[in-house]
Each structure stands twice: as structure tokens, then as C-alpha cells.
RODO-2510 file (C-alpha; in nm, 4 decimals, decimal comma):
residues 367
     n   res          X          Y          Z
     1     m     0,0000     0,0000     0,0000
     2     d     0,1133     0,3529    -0,0765
     3     f    -0,0327     0,6167     0,1517
     4     a     0,0549     0,9554     0,2941
     5     l     0,1885     0,9765     0,6472
     6     v     0,1736     1,2290     0,9276
     7     d     0,5088     1,2241     1,1051
     8     h     0,3926     1,3140     1,4526
     9     h     0,7403     1,3472     1,6036
    10     c     1,0542     1,4507     1,4171
    11     h     1,3450     1,6929     1,4224
    12     a     1,5318     1,9204     1,1837
    13     v     1,8015     1,8059     0,9410
    14     a     2,1451     1,9398     0,8542
    15     r     2,1340     2,2094     0,5892
    16     g     2,4793     2,1807     0,4342
    17     t     2,6984     1,9229     0,2638
    18     l     2,8195     1,6511     0,5021
    19     t     3,1495     1,4672     0,5106
    20     r     3,1354     1,0913     0,5577
    21     p     3,2211     1,1113     0,9327
    22     e     2,9567     1,3812     0,9798
    23     f     2,7018     1,1724     0,7927
    24     e     2,7849     0,8549     0,9856
    25     a     2,7460     1,0369     1,3171
    26     f     2,3734     1,0693     1,2366
    27     l     2,3421     0,6965     1,1583
    28     t     2,3773     0,5971     1,5230
    29     e     2,2421     0,7030     1,8607
    30     s     2,5962     0,6855     1,9973
    31     d     2,7851     1,0061     2,0633
    32     r     3,1174     0,8385     1,9815
    33     p     3,2714     0,7208     1,6537
    34     p     3,2959     0,3486     1,5765
    35     p     3,6239     0,1623     1,6354
    36     d     3,9030     0,2174     1,3867
    37     g     3,8340     0,0454     1,0579
    38     c     3,4595     0,0144     1,1292
    39     s     3,1640     0,2097     0,9931
    40     a     2,8156     0,3114     1,1044
    41     f     2,7046     0,2041     0,7557
    42     d     2,7571    -0,1544     0,8750
    43     s     2,4162    -0,1762     1,0425
    44     l     2,0588    -0,2474     0,9393
    45     l     2,0041     0,1279     0,9237
    46     g     2,3116     0,1762     0,7049
    47     v     2,1916    -0,0966     0,4706
    48     a     1,8429     0,0571     0,4564
    49     v     1,9828     0,4012     0,3704
    50     r     2,1873     0,2620     0,0830
    51     r     1,8992     0,0460    -0,0381
    52     w     1,6164     0,2972    -0,0279
    53     c     1,7882     0,6337    -0,0608
    54     g     2,0442     0,5528    -0,3283
    55     p     1,7858     0,5420    -0,6112
    56     v     1,6379     0,8741    -0,4951
    57     l     1,9818     1,0272    -0,5549
    58     d     2,0226     0,8546    -0,8965
    59     l     2,2391     0,5733    -0,7611
    60     e     2,1849     0,2004    -0,7697
    61     a     2,0274     0,0491    -0,4611
    62     g     2,3066    -0,0582    -0,2277
    63     a     2,5642     0,1866    -0,3625
    64     e     2,8936     0,1862    -0,1759
    65     p     2,9124     0,4427     0,1076
    66     d     3,1839     0,6573    -0,0529
    67     a     2,9883     0,6747    -0,3785
    68     y     2,6773     0,7645    -0,1842
    69     i     2,8513     1,0481     0,0024
    70     r     3,0050     1,1814    -0,3219
    71     r     2,6689     1,1874    -0,4977
    72     r     2,5091     1,3590    -0,2016
    73     a     2,7792     1,6272    -0,2157
    74     e     2,7231     1,6744    -0,5908
    75     l     2,3551     1,7493    -0,5272
    76     g     2,4347     1,9786    -0,2353
    77     g     2,2615     1,9841     0,1000
    78     e     1,9407     2,1434    -0,0225
    79     g     1,9199     1,9321    -0,3357
    80     a     1,9655     1,6044    -0,1498
    81     n     1,7327     1,7095     0,1306
    82     r     1,4595     1,8131    -0,1110
    83     r     1,4715     1,4856    -0,3036
    84     l     1,4683     1,2666     0,0047
    85     l     1,2066     1,4606     0,1983
    86     t     0,9749     1,4791    -0,1010
    87     a     1,0165     1,1071    -0,1677
    88     a     0,9025     1,0329     0,1891
    89     h     0,5513     1,1556     0,0910
    90     l     0,4712     1,3156     0,4269
    91     d     0,1481     1,5077     0,4613
    92     a     0,2467     1,6879     0,7820
    93     l     0,5469     1,7163     1,0140
    94     l     0,5229     1,7747     1,3896
    95     i     0,8676     1,9079     1,4693
    96     d     1,0273     1,9058     1,8139
    97     t     1,2101     2,2390     1,8139
    98     g     1,4046     2,1654     2,1333
    99     l     1,7118     2,0573     1,9320
   100     d     1,7138     2,3417     1,6797
   101     s     2,0516     2,5036     1,6071
   102     d     2,2168     2,7003     1,3272
   103     p     2,3481     2,4022     1,1255
   104     l     1,9938     2,2610     1,1108
   105     l     1,7034     2,3676     0,8932
   106     a     1,4372     2,5796     1,0578
   107     s     1,0935     2,4216     1,0813
   108     n     0,9497     2,6276     0,7966
   109     e     1,2450     2,5361     0,5728
   110     l     1,2001     2,1679     0,6541
   111     g     0,8320     2,1851     0,5662
   112     r     0,9065     2,3715     0,2420
   113     l     1,1603     2,1156     0,1219
   114     a     0,9301     1,8272     0,2156
   115     g     0,6260     1,9900     0,0550
   116     s     0,4492     1,9286     0,3866
   117     r     0,2686     2,1285     0,6478
   118     a     0,4955     2,1876     0,9476
   119     y     0,3805     2,2258     1,3074
   120     e     0,5751     2,2918     1,6264
   121     v     0,6122     2,0644     1,9283
   122     v     0,7347     2,2642     2,2305
   123     r     0,9869     2,0950     2,4589
   124     l     0,9131     2,1675     2,8251
   125     e     1,2699     2,1447     2,9508
   126     s     1,3937     2,3869     2,6854
   127     v     1,1341     2,6440     2,7900
   128     a     1,2380     2,6118     3,1554
   129     e     1,6068     2,6468     3,0721
   130     d     1,5354     2,9538     2,8585
   131     v     1,3403     3,1106     3,1441
   132     a     1,6243     3,0417     3,3878
   133     a     1,8804     3,1875     3,1467
   134     r     1,6994     3,5224     3,1652
   135     g     1,7924     3,5511     3,5313
   136     t     1,4479     3,4648     3,6674
   137     g     1,4494     3,4279     4,0475
   138     s     1,3332     3,1189     4,2319
   139     g     1,0269     3,2928     4,3728
   140     d     0,9130     3,3965     4,0266
   141     f     1,0130     3,0825     3,8408
   142     a     0,6746     2,9075     3,8477
   143     a     0,4802     3,2110     3,7272
   144     v     0,7308     3,3128     3,4603
   145     f     0,7602     2,9574     3,3304
   146     s     0,3824     2,9186     3,3127
   147     a     0,3426     3,2438     3,1202
   148     e     0,6202     3,1576     2,8751
   149     l     0,4942     2,8045     2,8221
   150     h     0,1422     2,9199     2,7462
   151     r     0,2799     3,1841     2,5089
   152     r     0,4735     2,9242     2,3109
   153     a     0,1968     2,6657     2,3325
   154     a    -0,0391     2,9059     2,1587
   155     g     0,1480     2,8475     1,8346
   156     a     0,2091     2,4734     1,8789
   157     v     0,0135     2,1504     1,8397
   158     a     0,1815     1,9551     2,1208
   159     i     0,4304     1,9672     2,4035
   160     k     0,7054     1,7189     2,4860
   161     s     0,9094     1,6147     2,7858
   162     v     1,2447     1,4413     2,7994
   163     v     1,2087     1,3519     3,1678
   164     a     1,3224     1,0032     3,0612
   165     y     1,6659     1,1498     2,9902
   166     r     1,6803     1,3909     3,2798
   167     h     1,5613     1,1606     3,5595
   168     g     1,3916     0,8476     3,4284
   169     l     1,0246     0,7551     3,4197
   170     n     1,0106     0,6244     3,7770
   171     f     0,9179     0,9639     3,9217
   172     d     0,6626     1,0617     4,1848
   173     p     0,3450     1,1190     3,9819
   174     g     0,1984     1,3904     4,2050
   175     r     0,1902     1,7604     4,1259
   176     p     0,4387     1,9420     4,3531
   177     s     0,3250     2,2399     4,5590
   178     l     0,4375     2,5906     4,4689
   179     a     0,6504     2,5958     4,7827
   180     e     0,8258     2,2778     4,6693
   181     v     0,8771     2,4276     4,3246
   182     a     1,0284     2,7453     4,4709
   183     r     1,2697     2,5466     4,6889
   184     a     1,3731     2,3260     4,4003
   185     a     1,4158     2,6259     4,1695
   186     s     1,6315     2,7970     4,4301
   187     g     1,8653     2,4988     4,4420
   188     w     1,8800     2,4633     4,0639
   189     l     1,9465     2,8311     4,0045
   190     a     2,2093     2,8389     4,2779
   191     r     2,3904     2,5537     4,1042
   192     g     2,4214     2,7666     3,7933
   193     r     2,1063     2,6670     3,6050
   194     g     2,2211     2,4549     3,3091
   195     r     2,0651     2,1188     3,2286
   196     l     1,7440     2,0748     3,4267
   197     e     1,7510     1,7437     3,6146
   198     d     1,5723     1,8263     3,9406
   199     p     1,2858     1,5737     3,9797
   200     v     1,0546     1,8222     4,1525
   201     l     1,0923     2,0766     3,8728
   202     l     1,0558     1,8085     3,6068
   203     r     0,7260     1,6994     3,7642
   204     h     0,6146     2,0606     3,7792
   205     l     0,6875     2,1011     3,4094
   206     l     0,4812     1,7939     3,3258
   207     w     0,1763     1,9150     3,5145
   208     e     0,2091     2,2652     3,3714
   209     g     0,2222     2,1006     3,0317
   210     i    -0,0967     1,9105     3,1093
   211     d    -0,2568     2,2423     3,2005
   212     t    -0,2012     2,3798     2,8499
   213     g    -0,4538     2,1266     2,7194
   214     l    -0,2198     2,0231     2,4374
   215     p    -0,1238     1,6596     2,3768
   216     l     0,1778     1,5578     2,5841
   217     q     0,4553     1,3610     2,4146
   218     l     0,6918     1,1602     2,6366
   219     h     1,0151     1,0016     2,5218
   220     t     1,0335     0,6354     2,6243
   221     g     1,2648     0,3523     2,5279
   222     f     1,6071     0,3757     2,3680
   223     g     1,7802     0,6910     2,2546
   224     d     2,1024     0,8800     2,3086
   225     p     2,3569     0,7348     2,5543
   226     d     2,2800     0,9908     2,8262
   227     l     1,9765     0,7911     2,9393
   228     d     1,9548     0,4784     3,1549
   229     l     1,7495     0,2429     2,9411
   230     h     1,5969     0,0460     3,2286
   231     r     1,4502     0,3714     3,3646
   232     c     1,2827     0,4486     3,0316
   233     d     1,0368     0,1586     3,0351
   234     p     0,6942     0,3197     2,9737
   235     s     0,5321     0,0884     3,2287
   236     l     0,7075     0,3026     3,4924
   237     l     0,4624     0,5788     3,3938
   238     t     0,1585     0,3818     3,5107
   239     r     0,0925     0,5887     3,8247
   240     f     0,1368     0,9151     3,6345
   241     l    -0,0985     0,7987     3,3599
   242     r    -0,3593     0,7123     3,6220
   243     a    -0,3112     1,0510     3,7862
   244     c    -0,3615     1,2486     3,4639
   245     a    -0,6288     1,0245     3,3103
   246     d    -0,9078     1,2729     3,3799
   247     a    -0,7049     1,5873     3,3139
   248     g    -0,8024     1,6009     2,9479
   249     p    -0,5025     1,5917     2,7127
   250     p    -0,3864     1,2709     2,5458
   251     v    -0,0431     1,1322     2,6344
   252     l     0,1698     0,9954     2,3513
   253     l     0,4443     0,7468     2,4304
   254     l     0,7215     0,8027     2,1791
   255     h     0,9387     0,5296     2,0300
   256     c     0,9003     0,2770     2,3158
   257     y     1,1369     0,0078     2,1774
   258     p     1,2369    -0,2343     2,3266
   259     y     0,9396    -0,1788     2,5593
   260     h     0,6807    -0,1456     2,2836
   261     r     0,4695    -0,4283     2,4248
   262     q     0,4480    -0,2489     2,7606
   263     a     0,3478     0,0707     2,5802
   264     a     0,0861    -0,1207     2,3817
   265     y    -0,0642    -0,2501     2,7064
   266     l    -0,0882     0,1038     2,8440
   267     a    -0,2546     0,2227     2,5232
   268     n    -0,4969    -0,0683     2,5496
   269     v    -0,6141     0,0045     2,9048
   270     y    -0,5985     0,3861     2,9236
   271     p    -0,8185     0,5786     2,6771
   272     h    -0,5898     0,8840     2,6783
   273     v    -0,2675     0,6932     2,5982
   274     y    -0,1219     0,6472     2,2477
   275     l     0,2081     0,5139     2,1154
   276     d     0,4414     0,4927     1,8198
   277     i     0,7433     0,2795     1,7353
   278     g     0,9372     0,5654     1,5798
   279     l     1,3152     0,5744     1,5991
   280     a     1,3162     0,1948     1,6064
   281     v     1,1639     0,1595     1,2587
   282     p     1,4593     0,2869     1,0539
   283     h     1,7134     0,1311     1,2902
   284     v     1,5712    -0,2225     1,2721
   285     g     1,5249    -0,2094     0,8946
   286     h     1,3707    -0,5291     0,7545
   287     r     1,2753    -0,6374     1,1098
   288     a     1,0220    -0,3546     1,1380
   289     p     0,7188    -0,5783     1,0620
   290     t     0,8008    -0,7856     1,3691
   291     i     0,8161    -0,4801     1,5965
   292     l     0,4959    -0,3384     1,4473
   293     a     0,3129    -0,6701     1,4850
   294     e     0,4210    -0,6940     1,8478
   295     a     0,2927    -0,3424     1,9176
   296     l    -0,0403    -0,4278     1,7570
   297     e    -0,0819    -0,7407     1,9682
   298     l    -0,2498    -0,5177     2,2299
   299     a    -0,2633    -0,1652     2,0915
   300     p    -0,5927    -0,0862     1,9170
   301     f    -0,5609     0,0418     1,5621
   302     h    -0,6880     0,3823     1,6759
   303     k    -0,3983     0,4164     1,9240
   304     l    -0,0939     0,3747     1,6991
   305     l     0,0728     0,6663     1,5165
   306     f     0,3676     0,7004     1,2807
   307     s     0,6829     0,8896     1,3653
   308     s     1,0342     0,8868     1,2265
   309     d     1,2136     1,0718     1,5089
   310     a     1,4431     1,1709     1,2218
   311     y     1,7270     1,4023     1,3175
   312     g     2,0119     1,5380     1,1117
   313     l     1,9593     1,3355     0,7927
   314     a     1,6741     1,3620     0,5438
   315     e     1,7538     0,9965     0,4712
   316     l     1,6026     0,9024     0,8066
   317     y     1,2694     1,0506     0,7006
   318     h     1,2658     0,8554     0,3772
   319     v     1,3817     0,5268     0,5290
   320     a     1,1354     0,5500     0,8190
   321     a     0,8423     0,6239     0,5869
   322     t     0,9365     0,3563     0,3326
   323     v     0,9998     0,0853     0,5898
   324     f     0,6873     0,1711     0,7891
   325     r     0,4618     0,1534     0,4837
   326     a     0,6045    -0,1858     0,3910
   327     a     0,5759    -0,3106     0,7502
   328     l     0,2156    -0,1981     0,7870
   329     t     0,1245    -0,3666     0,4587
   330     e     0,2939    -0,6885     0,5684
   331     v     0,1169    -0,6861     0,9052
   332     l    -0,2314    -0,6104     0,7689
   333     d    -0,2297    -0,8342     0,4609
   334     p    -0,2587    -1,1703     0,6455
   335     l    -0,5610    -1,0545     0,8490
   336     g    -0,7997    -1,1442     0,5686
   337     l    -0,9662    -0,8025     0,5673
   338     a    -1,1679    -0,6634     0,2806
   339     v    -0,9764    -0,4044     0,0821
   340     a    -1,1951    -0,1213     0,2117
   341     e    -1,1446    -0,2275     0,5735
   342     r    -0,7698    -0,2687     0,5330
   343     t    -0,7521     0,0758     0,3741
   344     r    -0,9558     0,2248     0,6586
   345     i    -0,7216     0,0813     0,9232
   346     a    -0,4108     0,1917     0,7334
   347     g    -0,5639     0,5381     0,7064
   348     m    -0,6130     0,5570     1,0824
   349     i    -0,2549     0,4622     1,1592
   350     s    -0,0930     0,6654     0,8827
   351     t    -0,2796     0,9972     0,9123
   352     g    -0,6169     0,9705     1,0829
   353     n    -0,5065     0,9129     1,4411
   354     a    -0,2592     1,2012     1,4325
   355     s    -0,5134     1,4297     1,2694
   356     r    -0,7654     1,3510     1,5423
   357     v    -0,5307     1,3598     1,8429
   358     y    -0,3556     1,6821     1,7423
   359     q    -0,6629     1,8368     1,5770
   360     l    -0,4714     1,9010     1,2557
   361     p    -0,6708     2,0834     0,9893
   362     g    -0,7120     1,9319     0,6459
   363     t    -0,4926     1,6236     0,6794
   364     a    -0,4902     1,4338     0,3524
   365     a    -0,6714     1,1056     0,3355
   366     d    -0,4772     0,7926     0,2630
   367     s    -0,4190     0,7234    -0,1030
***
């Protein structure tokens, strides 16, 4: 099946021409280069990039890495990005702007090159760190943060927390008092601000995010090496999900792998909980149908969304979209559904669920 996709969680890509080491750095979640004589291309993701992206750049599928990098340089950053992003056939992009920097495309540029509508996802921790950097005092922190968050949320479709990285998901689910927030802010500010890791403040951010009424995205599962994977199991969120069940906004568990079955259970039993298997999809390559099938063992069709979690490389958008379409087709085909019913389910997962959860206007139907 060929259908449009809403990428409900992604990041910007590099704007310029990349050397091979720079390119390979985006092919892994590691922050360190591979051992001497080894390559990040030697992975299922590296194989998938060469297989699916080579033809988009006028190369044979499976082109050698050096040939691939040379061809990419010939097209230039914008030329390669445009081809790959357009080939991904993405109807809308929900972009986490918490990682934006000068070498990366701005959200509007990313949307333009992809031919897609672009929407912002506001990262809670980035807002808090920006507020602290202004010299805000501990007594004013809660009020200033709330005002700034609501200002930014007015132009966004969702908010996101990386509490999984900063503390882990085994946090106290309760909303802290303002006195607790002031004490915690005093300690954080006295330590020189910087990376926000205080568990009281992180909880405060989450509940303030809930108060915006926007969908809340939470990183779970594997990612960069500055997390402790065992503390990123989404089942650790159970008490928090119970606590916010009646608050209104949906909660979206991002990525989830290798805990996608736990996330699927949570999506099954809590009406406000959704999940994706983004980030894992391009990394596991031809194994994606297995991961998707395992997620759908318990997750209802109306609870699963697509995301790439692409960062740095336009290739990651194209690989994620291509592999996900093939995986969804492979998972649905054996169910013995009528064509209309299979198309309806694919439409939910590819665009419909995201359109409904984020209230996106005019999302294209599946095709």
C-alpha cells in the first residue's frame, strides 16, 4: 500500500553538505565514533539508507558508502534534502524544536523542502532552561515559566518532555506544591542553572504542560547514551498515567522500543494513551514488521501513530516512511480483511489518528 503519512514526532536536518564522518554520526544514537576500521554504515540502518535512498539520488540500490557520500555532495545539501524529503511523501510534520541550532534547517524550511505542512512541538525542559537563562528568580520561576509556556503553546500543536533522559520515568506522579517548586528552583538556580535534572521541577513542568490542554509527548525507550534504558520503560509511567487520566489531554508514548509491548498494554487500558514505534523503525530495517506486529498485539488500531524521530539526515525521514509503509502492509495483509477495511485501518494509523489527536486541519486522506 502507498499512503501519505503524518510524522507526529521529528526533528530538523542538517542544511549543508556533510562529510562521511559527519554523515555517519547521524546513523547511530551513539555520541562516539565506531572503532578504527569500522563504519556506522555496517548496520541495518546503514543498509536501509543505501537500499532505499540511493535510487532517490540517482544511484543504484546498495551503492557503496563513498559513492553515496560523493553523490550527495554533488547534489548539495538542499538538493539532497529536497529529493529525500519529497520522496518520503509526508502530509504533515510535527517538529520538536528543542534541538534546533544554526546548522539545522528551521521548521518552515524543513516543511518547504518536504512539501508538507509543518507544526511545532514545544519541549518543556527547553522552555524552563530559557526562562532560567533570563535571570528569573526562584520565587518567580513558576509564574514566569507558566506564562512563557502558554505563550509558546499558543502556536504549537503539542508539548514534549524528555524527563526520561533527565531523571527516568520512575518519578513521583503527584503535582508538587508551589513551595516545593520554589525550593527546588532555588537549588537549581544556585547551582548555575544549566541542564534541568531536578525531579521536583521536572514533575512541575509535566503538570504545567498538562494544564495547556495540548497533547503531551513523552520520550520512552532507547535513545542517546545519556539515558539509563531500564529507567525508560513506559510501564514506569503507570501511576502518572492514572493521575492524569481525567485531566483532558492525550499522552503519547514516543518510540518505546524495546518496551513497545508495555506501551501497547498502556494504550490498550488507558483511553488517553497512544504510542508509536518511531526511531526503532529505521534502525531495525527489515525487522520492522516484527516490531509493528508486536505493538499491535495489544494496541488498538486507533492508538498507533507514525513517527520517524528523524534528526540530522533527510535519509532518516525517507527510510522511516518507506519501511513503515512496507511493515504496515505486511502486518495487515494476512488478516484477511476486505480491501476497504484494510484501507480504513491503514488510514487511521498513517494519518487519521494524528489528525484527530492533534486536531490538525485538512490532513490528507490515505491514497
